[in-house]
C-alpha positions in Angstrom: 43.0 57.2 52.2 44.1 54.4 54.6 46.2 56.7 56.7 43.1 58.7 57.3 40.8 55.9 58.2 43.4 54.8 60.2 43.6 58.0 61.9 39.9 58.2 62.2 39.5 54.3 63.7 42.3 55.2 66.4 39.5 57.8 68.1 37.4 54.9 68.7 36.3 54.8 72.0 38.3 51.3 74.1 36.4 48.7 75.8 37.7 48.3 78.8 38.5 44.5 79.5 35.3 43.2 80.7 33.2 44.4 77.9 35.2 43.0 75.4 36.1 40.0 77.2 32.0 39.4 77.4 31.5 40.5 73.7 34.0 37.7 72.6 32.2 35.0 75.4 29.5 36.0 72.6 30.9 34.2 70.1 32.0 35.0 67.1 33.7 33.9 64.0 37.1 35.6 63.2 39.2 35.0 60.1 42.9 35.2 60.7 43.2 37.9 57.8 45.6 36.8 54.3 47.8 39.5 52.6 46.6 40.3 49.0 50.0 40.7 46.9 50.3 41.6 42.7 51.7 38.7 40.7 54.7 40.7 41.8 55.1 40.3 44.8 53.6 43.9 45.9 51.0 44.7 48.5 47.6 45.0 46.3 45.1 47.3 48.7 42.2 47.2 46.3 42.6 43.1 47.2 43.3 43.8 50.7 40.2 46.2 51.3 38.0 43.7 49.5 39.0 40.8 51.3 37.9 42.9 54.8 35.0 44.0 52.9 33.6 40.3 52.5 34.5 39.2 56.0 32.6 42.1 57.1 29.6 41.3 54.6 29.8 37.8 55.5 28.8 38.5 59.2 32.5 37.6 61.0 32.3 39.1 64.2 36.2 40.6 64.2 39.3 40.3 61.9 42.8 39.0 63.3 45.6 40.6 61.1 49.0 40.4 60.7 49.0 36.9 62.4 50.5 33.7 60.7 47.4 33.7 58.0 48.8 37.7 57.3 52.1 36.0 56.7 54.9 36.9 59.2 57.3 38.2 56.8 55.1 41.6 56.9 57.4 42.8 59.2 60.9 42.6 57.3 59.0 43.7 54.2 57.8 46.8 56.2 54.1 46.1 55.5 53.0 45.7 58.9 51.3 49.0 59.3 49.6 49.6 56.1 48.4 46.0 56.0 47.1 46.8 59.7 45.8 50.4 58.9 43.8 48.6 55.5 42.0 46.4 57.7 41.0 49.3 60.0 39.8 51.7 57.7 37.2 49.0 56.5 36.2 47.9 59.8 36.0 51.5 60.7 33.2 52.0 57.4 31.6 48.9 58.4 31.0 49.9 61.8 29.8 53.1 61.2 27.5 51.5 58.5 25.8 48.8 60.0 26.5 50.4 63.7 27.9 46.6 64.8 31.2 46.8 67.0 33.3 44.1 66.1 36.6 42.5 67.1 39.7 43.8 66.4 42.7 41.7 67.1 46.0 42.6 66.0 49.2 39.9 65.7 52.0 40.3 67.7 55.4 38.4 67.4 59.2 38.2 67.7 61.0 38.9 71.4 59.2 41.3 74.1 60.6 44.7 72.6 59.2 43.8 69.4 56.1 42.6 70.7 55.4 45.6 72.9 56.2 48.0 69.7 53.4 45.7 67.4 50.9 46.0 70.3 51.1 49.5 70.6 50.8 50.1 66.5 47.6 48.2 66.9 46.2 50.6 69.7 47.0 53.5 67.7 45.4 52.1 64.9 41.8 51.1 67.1 42.8 47.4 67.8 41.6 46.5 71.3 43.3 43.3 71.7 46.7 41.2 70.8 47.1 38.0 69.8 50.3 36.8 70.8 52.4 34.5 69.2 55.0 32.9 71.3 56.7 31.3 68.2 60.3 33.5 68.8 60.8 32.1 72.2 60.8 28.5 71.4 64.0 28.4 74.0 62.7 30.8 76.6 62.2 29.1 80.1 58.4 29.5 81.4 59.2 32.5 83.3 60.5 34.1 80.6 57.7 33.6 78.5 55.1 34.6 81.2 57.5 37.7 81.7 56.8 38.6 77.8 53.2 38.2 78.1 52.8 40.3 81.3 55.3 43.2 79.2 52.6 43.1 76.2 49.3 42.9 78.2 50.4 46.4 79.7 50.0 47.6 76.1 46.4 45.9 75.0 43.9 43.1 76.6 45.6 39.4 75.3 44.3 37.0 73.2 46.6 34.2 73.9 47.7 31.7 71.2 48.3 28.1 71.5 50.3 28.2 68.2 50.8 24.4 66.5 54.9 23.2 66.7 54.5 21.8 62.6 54.0 25.6 61.7 56.4 27.3 64.3 54.8 26.7 67.8 55.8 25.5 70.8 54.5 23.5 73.1 53.0 24.9 76.3 52.1 23.0 79.8 49.5 23.4 81.7 52.2 25.1 84.2 52.4 28.0 81.5 48.5 28.6 80.8 47.8 28.3 85.0 50.3 31.0 84.8 49.4 33.0 82.0 45.6 32.9 82.9 46.9 35.2 86.2 47.2 37.9 84.1 44.4 40.2 85.0 44.6 41.7 81.1 43.8 38.0 79.9 40.9 38.4 77.5 40.5 35.1 75.7 42.7 31.9 74.2 42.9 31.1 70.7 44.0 27.2 71.0 45.5 25.9 68.0 47.7 22.8 68.9 45.9 20.6 66.7 45.9 17.9 69.4 43.2 16.8 71.3 45.5 16.3 74.3 46.9 19.9 74.3 43.6 21.3 73.7 41.9 19.7 76.8 45.2 21.0 79.2 44.3 24.4 78.1 40.5 23.9 78.8 41.4 22.6 82.1 43.9 25.2 83.2 41.0 28.0 82.0 38.5 25.9 84.0 40.5 25.6 87.2 41.6 29.0 87.4 38.1 29.9 88.4 37.9 32.6 85.2 35.9 30.2 83.0 33.4 33.1 83.0 35.5 36.0 82.0 37.9 34.5 79.7 36.9 33.4 75.8 38.0 29.9 74.4 38.4 30.5 70.3 39.1 26.9 68.7 42.3 27.4 66.3 42.0 23.6 65.9 41.2 23.9 61.8 41.3 20.1 61.9 38.7 20.2 64.3 36.4 23.2 64.6 33.0 21.3 64.9 34.0 19.3 68.1 35.4 21.7 69.4 32.6 24.1 69.3 30.0 21.2 70.3 32.1 19.2 73.0 32.8 21.2 76.0 35.0 19.5 79.1 33.1 18.5 82.3 35.7 19.4 85.4 33.8 19.0 88.9 30.9 20.8 89.0 31.6 22.7 85.8 32.2 22.7 81.9 34.6 24.7 80.3 33.8 25.3 76.1 35.0 27.2 73.0 32.6 29.9 72.2 33.7 30.6 68.6 36.7 30.1 66.2 39.8 32.6 65.3 40.7 30.1 62.7 42.7 30.4 59.3 40.3 27.9 57.1 37.5 30.8 58.4 39.2 32.9 56.5 37.7 31.2 53.2 34.0 30.3 52.9 33.6 32.9 55.9 29.6 33.2 55.3 29.2 29.6 55.8 31.8 29.6 58.9 29.0 31.8 60.2 26.0 30.5 59.3 27.8 27.0 61.1 28.9 28.8 64.4 25.0 29.9 64.8 23.6 26.3 63.8 26.2 25.3 66.8 24.7 28.0 69.2 21.2 26.7 68.3 22.6 23.1 69.2 23.5 23.9 72.1 20.2 25.8 73.4 18.9 22.8 72.3 20.3 20.4 74.6 22.3 19.1 71.5 19.4 18.3 69.2 21.1 18.0 65.5 24.4 17.5 67.4 25.1 14.3 65.2 24.4 15.5 62.0 26.7 18.6 63.0 29.6 16.5 63.9 28.9 14.7 60.3 29.7 18.2 59.0 32.7 18.6 60.7 33.6 15.7 59.3 33.6 17.4 55.6 35.0 20.5 56.7 38.1 18.5 58.1 38.3 16.8 54.8 38.4 20.1 53.4 41.0 21.6 55.7 43.1 18.7 54.8 43.4 20.1 51.1 43.6 23.5 52.1 46.2 23.5 54.7 48.3 20.7 52.8 48.3 18.2 55.8 49.8 15.6 53.5 53.0 17.9 53.5 53.1 18.9 57.2 51.1 21.8 56.1 54.0 23.5 53.8 51.4 24.8 51.7 48.4 26.4 54.5 49.0 29.6 53.6 48.9 29.3 49.5 46.3 26.7 49.6 44.1 29.7 51.3 45.1 32.2 49.1 44.6 29.8 45.8 40.9 29.3 47.3 40.5 33.1 47.3 41.6 33.7 43.7 39.5 31.0 42.2 36.9 33.3 43.6 38.5 36.5 42.3 39.4 37.9 45.9 42.6 37.6 45.1 44.4 38.7 42.2 47.4 35.7 42.9 48.0 33.5 45.0 51.9 34.5 45.8 53.3 34.6 48.9 55.9 37.0 49.9 58.6 34.2 50.2 58.7 32.5 46.7 59.8 29.3 47.7 55.8 28.8 49.2 53.2 27.7 47.1 51.1 25.0 46.8 52.7 21.3 46.8 53.0 19.0 44.7 49.0 17.2 44.3 47.6 20.5 46.2 45.8 21.9 43.5 43.6 18.4 42.7 42.9 18.0 46.2 41.9 21.5 46.3 39.6 20.5 43.2 38.1 17.4 45.0 36.8 18.9 48.0 35.6 22.1 46.6 33.6 19.4 44.1 32.7 17.4 46.8 31.4 20.1 49.2 29.6 22.9 47.6 27.6 23.1 50.2 30.2 24.6 52.3 31.5 27.0 49.7 30.8 30.8 49.2 31.5 30.9 45.4 27.9 32.2 44.8 28.0 35.0 47.2 31.2 36.2 46.5 30.3 36.3 42.4 27.3 38.4 43.5 29.2 40.7 45.8 32.7 40.6 44.4 32.2 44.2 42.0 31.0 46.2 45.3 33.8 44.8 47.2 36.3 45.8 44.8 35.1 49.7 44.0 
C-alpha cells in the first residue's frame, strides 16, 4: 500500500521555489519525524504511519523525514526509501482529505553523490525540499561545502541545516552562510547550533544577503524555542527573525507546539503583548527538553528520549534505536517523569489517548 500511495504522491504538482518559500515563511510546526521500531528493531509500519497521522492531526505544517531524529542509520539498514514512502502515503492522504498543502521535507546526508541520490529519491516520492546535513563534510573546505550544496540544489530546493556539533555537526561561520545564501534555490534554513552567538551569525547573514523576504528561518534550537520565535535581530534598517520551527522536540507534544506557535504569532501582531508569559513558558519547554534530549549527558539519549515519550503515550511500541548501544542515559527516565509531572499543560497525553485508535487503523 505504501508503494502505491507513494507513487500517487509523486504526481503532485511541485510548487515553484517562490511559492514554496512563501508557504514556509508563513511559519509552521515541522516535526523531525522519528523512526518506529519493534522490540526486535524491525520497522514497525503501523506505528510509523500512526506517528505521521498524529502530526497531521495535531496541525503540523509539514514533516521532515530521514533527518537526525529519524536516525541516520536507516541508510545502511535499507530503510530510507520505505520510511520516506510511508510518510508520503500519510501526507498524501491527509492533503486529499483536508485540502491543506503541507511541506514535505526529505533529509539528505553523506558525500555529494549520496546526498544527490537521496534528494532524487525524495523528489520521486513527492518531497519538495531537502534538509541538507553537512555532518559528513567535517574536513571539507568552505568552497567544497558550497559546491556540495549547489549540486544538491540542482535536484530540490534547499532547506539549510546548522546541526549542533554535539550530535555530529560542524561550525559553519558567516562566510559559509553568505556563500550559501547566494545559491538561488535556497528556500529556508534550520538554525540549530544550540549557541546564541552562532545563531545570530546566521540571522545577520540572511539580513545582509538581501533575501530576508524570501528565505524562511526555522529554529532548531530546542533549548531556546520561544526566545528564537519572539526576538528578531535588528540589522541596519531591517529586522530578521524566525518564522517557525523544525524540531526534534516538536516530534512530541505536537498539538501543544502548534498552539504555542499560534500564540507567538498573535503576540507579534499585538506588538509584543503577552511576551513575558510566553518567555516564561519557554523556560518550561527548555527544562522539558533537557530531560527529553538528555542534555546532562551531552545529548547521548536524545533520540531514545523522544522515543520513550512517544512510547509512554502509546504511539510507539518500543523506544528502541537501530543501534542497540543507543538508549536512555542513567537517570534520564526519572527526569522525563519529573518534567511530564511538572508541566502537564505542555503534554499531548489526552489528545493522543482520544485519537490513538484511529491513527493505528
